[in-house]
N, C-alpha and C positions, 0 to 999 in steps of 0.2 A: 451531488457528486457524480451521478451517472452522466447527466447532460454536460456538466463541466469538463469531464475527462473522456467523452464519447466511449463509454464502456459500460457493460451490463454487469453489475456486480454478481458474484455466486450468491444464491439464496442464503446459503449459510452466513456470509459475511453480512448481508443486509440484516439478517434476524439478530445476529450478534451485535451489530451496531445499534439497531433500533432498541434493543433490551438493556444494553450496558453502556453504549457509546464508548467502546474500548475496553480493555481489561488490564489489570496489573498483576505481577507476580506478588509474592509474599514480601518482597523487599520494596514494593512500590514502583517497579520499572514495568513499563508498558509492555504487554505481551502482544496486544494488538492496539495500534493508536486509535485514538478518538477520531471522530470525523473531521473535526478540525484540524487536528494534527496531520491527518492523511492529506487533507487539501493543502496545507501549508507547506508540508515537505516535498509533495510533488509538484507545486508550482515553483518552488524555490530549487528543485533538483538540478536544473539547467546551471546555476552558478556553481555548484559543487561538482560537476562532471566535464566542465570544459577541458578539452585536450585529452580526454579518456578515449580509448579505442573501442568501447562498448557503446552500442546504441541502446538507448532507454526508451525509445518512442513507444514502444508496445509494453511497457511495464507500469504497473501502479503499485508503488511501495506501500505497505500496510504496517510494517514493523521493523525494528532494528535491534541488534544485540547489545548495543552500546559499546561495541569494540570496533565499528565500522562496517560490520556486516548488515546488510539490509535485506528484508523479504518483501516479496510482494506476489502480484498475480500477473499473469501475461494477459495483456488486452486482446481479445480475439472476438471475432463475430460469430463463430460456430459454438456448438453446446460443449466443446471440449475445452474446458478451462483448467489449465495445469498450473500448480504452485511453481513459483521461481524460488529457488534456495541458492 
């Protein structure tokens, strides 16, 4: 995934995905998507945001709230990786 999206994942996210491949809440809704879903959602992102005024080039989505809100990390080359809410 890091090579595919040209990003260095935070160690915490790599560990979580390595141990659980995503995680769900008590209702079975994903809190953090699986590796496969992260890849799928990010590859298909362009189809959903056509015509939007926001650039998503530097964002890797990793979860959603099932109400249209999506969560991700900002792609950066330095050590300060901030969450995007």
